C-alpha positions in Angstrom: 12.8 12.5 18.3 11.1 10.7 21.3 11.3 7.0 21.6 7.5 6.6 21.0 7.5 8.9 17.9 10.3 6.7 16.5 8.5 3.5 17.2 5.4 4.8 15.4 7.5 5.9 12.3 8.9 2.4 12.2 5.7 0.8 12.5 4.1 3.1 9.7 7.1 2.2 7.5 6.7 -1.5 8.0 2.9 -1.1 7.1 3.9 1.0 3.9 6.3 -1.7 2.9 3.5 -4.2 3.0 0.9 -2.3 0.8 1.0 -3.2 -2.7 -0.8 -2.2 -5.8 -2.7 -5.0 -7.3 -5.6 -4.7 -9.9 -5.3 -0.9 -9.4 -6.0 -1.1 -5.6 -3.9 -0.5 -2.7 -4.0 -3.8 -0.7 -2.3 -5.7 2.0 -2.1 -9.6 2.0 -3.4 -12.0 4.5 0.2 -13.3 5.3 1.3 -9.9 6.2 -1.7 -8.8 8.2 -1.8 -12.2 10.1 2.0 -11.6 11.0 1.2 -8.1 12.1 -2.0 -9.2 14.2 0.1 -12.0 15.8 -2.1 -14.9 14.5 -1.3 -17.7 11.9 -2.5 -17.0 8.4 -4.9 -20.0 8.5 -6.5 -18.7 11.7 -7.0 -15.3 10.0 -8.6 -16.9 6.8 -10.7 -19.3 9.0 -12.2 -16.2 10.8 -12.9 -14.5 7.4 -14.6 -17.7 6.0 -16.8 -17.7 9.0 -17.7 -14.1 8.3 -17.7 -14.0 4.4 -20.7 -11.7 4.1 -18.6 -8.9 5.6 -16.0 -9.2 2.8 -17.4 -8.4 -0.6 -15.2 -8.3 -3.6 -14.3 -4.6 -3.3 -13.1 -5.5 0.3 -11.2 -8.5 -0.4 -10.2 -10.7 -3.3 -7.9 -13.8 -3.9 -4.9 -13.2 -6.0 -4.6 -15.2 -9.4 -1.7 -17.4 -9.9 -0.2 -14.9 -12.3 -0.5 -12.0 -9.8 1.0 -14.2 -7.1 4.0 -15.1 -9.3 4.5 -11.5 -10.2 4.4 -10.5 -6.6 7.0 -13.1 -5.7 9.3 -12.1 -8.5 9.2 -8.3 -7.3 10.1 -9.4 -3.9 13.4 -11.2 -4.4 13.8 -12.3 -0.8 11.1 -14.8 -1.0 9.7 -15.5 2.5 6.6 -17.1 1.0 7.6 -20.5 1.9 5.5 -23.3 0.8 2.2 -21.5 0.2 -0.3 -23.9 -0.8 -3.2 -21.5 -1.4 -3.1 -18.2 -3.1 -3.2 -15.3 -0.8 -6.1 -13.0 -0.2 -5.7 -9.2 -0.7 -7.5 -6.7 1.5 -8.4 -3.2 0.5 -8.6 -0.4 3.1 -12.2 -1.2 3.6 -11.3 -4.9 4.1 -8.7 -4.1 6.6 -11.3 -2.0 8.4 -13.7 -4.9 8.4 -11.1 -7.2 10.0 -11.4 -5.2 13.1 -14.9 -6.4 13.5 -14.0 -10.1 13.4 -10.6 -10.0 15.3 -11.0 -8.6 18.8 -7.6 -8.9 20.4 -5.9 -5.7 21.6 -3.0 -6.2 19.3 -5.3 -6.7 16.3 -7.1 -3.4 17.3 -4.0 -1.4 17.8 -2.5 -2.7 14.4 -5.8 -2.0 12.6 -5.8 1.7 13.8 -2.3 2.1 12.6 -3.0 0.5 9.2 -6.0 2.7 8.6 -4.0 5.8 9.6 -1.3 4.8 7.0 -4.0 4.2 4.3 -5.6 7.7 5.1 -2.1 9.4 4.8 -1.7 7.8 1.5 -5.0 9.0 0.2 -4.2 12.5 1.6 -1.0 12.5 -0.2 -2.5 11.5 -3.4 -5.0 14.2 -3.2 -2.5 16.8 -2.4 -0.6 16.1 -5.5 -3.7 16.1 -7.5 -4.7 19.6 -6.3 -1.2 20.9 -7.0 -1.5 19.6 -10.6 -4.9 21.2 -11.0 -3.5 24.5 -9.7 -0.5 24.3 -11.9 -2.7 23.7 -15.0 -4.9 26.7 -14.1 -1.8 29.0 -13.6 -0.4 27.7 -16.8 -3.5 28.7 -18.7 -3.3 32.1 -17.2 0.4 32.7 -18.1 0.4 31.0 -21.5 2.2 33.1 -24.1 3.6 35.7 -21.4 6.9 34.4 -21.0 8.8 31.3 -22.2 10.7 31.1 -19.0 7.5 30.7 -17.0 6.5 28.0 -19.5 9.7 26.1 -18.9 9.3 26.4 -15.0 5.7 24.7 -15.4 7.2 22.0 -17.6 10.0 21.2 -15.1 7.4 21.2 -12.1 5.2 18.8 -14.0 8.0 16.4 -14.6 9.1 16.6 -10.9 5.5 15.9 -9.9 5.1 13.1 -12.3 8.4 11.5 -11.3 7.5 11.8 -7.6 4.0 10.3 -8.1 5.4 7.2 -9.6 6.3 4.5 -7.0 9.9 4.0 -6.5 11.0 0.6 -7.2 12.2 -1.4 -4.2 15.8 -2.2 -4.0 16.7 -5.8 -4.2 18.3 -7.4 -1.3 20.6 -10.3 -1.0 23.2 -12.2 -3.1 23.4 -12.8 -6.8 23.7 -16.4 -7.6 25.9 -17.1 -10.7 25.8 -20.5 -12.2 
């Protein structure tokens, strides 16, 4: 594997690790985006506030305190520091809109990578959906013909269902016993 391909894979994995599902939406947080763009979070948020018309609620929303606490508890290694304001979450469209207000070369390159990762996630989800639909159609055609074939379909459905569930992130660090 070429060095550039490896770097692209590592970059994609870093982006994937920073995509969360909140309120049923795949989102990225302002803190993670600002780090990737190479700007301070407050600078990113100031740019957004100057261009609020570009960010309707389906592009960006602020996390509730409960959502934020839940997010911190899921990420044991808390690098959230002394966050005084609740973070903003950006959907794919919100991330795309950021490219219109952040005009550095780094921001443009990072945005392109992020949009490509979101696109791959959507394609992956659609592929799974198509496979499940085809399995359901085949199952109807084969129903009653053979118990073995019905068992195969049952196992395939279980495998696909387990594959579609997000895998929990492994906790990193030391356990503190009191």
